[in-house]
C-alpha positions in Angstrom: 45.2 -38.2 -98.9 44.8 -35.3 -101.4 44.9 -36.1 -105.1 48.0 -34.1 -105.7 48.8 -31.7 -108.6 47.7 -32.3 -112.2 50.2 -34.3 -114.3 49.2 -32.6 -117.5 46.1 -31.4 -119.3 42.7 -33.2 -119.2 42.1 -35.4 -122.3 38.7 -35.4 -124.0 37.1 -38.3 -126.0 33.6 -37.2 -127.0 31.6 -36.9 -123.8 34.4 -38.5 -121.7 37.2 -36.6 -119.9 40.3 -38.0 -118.1 43.0 -36.4 -116.2 46.0 -37.8 -114.3 47.0 -36.2 -111.0 49.9 -37.2 -108.7 48.1 -39.9 -106.7 45.1 -40.7 -109.0 43.5 -40.9 -112.4 40.1 -39.3 -112.8 37.5 -40.2 -115.4 34.2 -38.3 -116.0 31.3 -39.0 -118.4 29.5 -35.7 -118.4 26.5 -37.0 -120.3 25.8 -39.8 -117.9 27.0 -37.8 -114.9 29.3 -40.5 -113.6 32.9 -40.4 -112.6 35.6 -42.8 -111.4 38.9 -42.5 -109.7 41.7 -44.9 -110.0 43.9 -44.5 -106.9 47.6 -45.4 -107.0 48.8 -47.5 -104.1 51.6 -45.8 -102.3 54.0 -47.8 -100.2 55.9 -46.0 -97.4 59.5 -46.7 -96.6 58.4 -49.1 -93.8 56.3 -51.0 -96.4 53.0 -49.7 -95.1 50.4 -49.5 -98.0 48.5 -46.2 -98.0 
């Protein structure tokens, strides 16, 4: 599943950046070179979790 379009501008807090997109939130620490995604669970009309 693609991440979807951005839901606003990226936010910066020192060396950390965060951005919400349609199906996810993305966090990046540019100094440590690590990132994290926080997927939203999507439930289809037939109650299947994607």
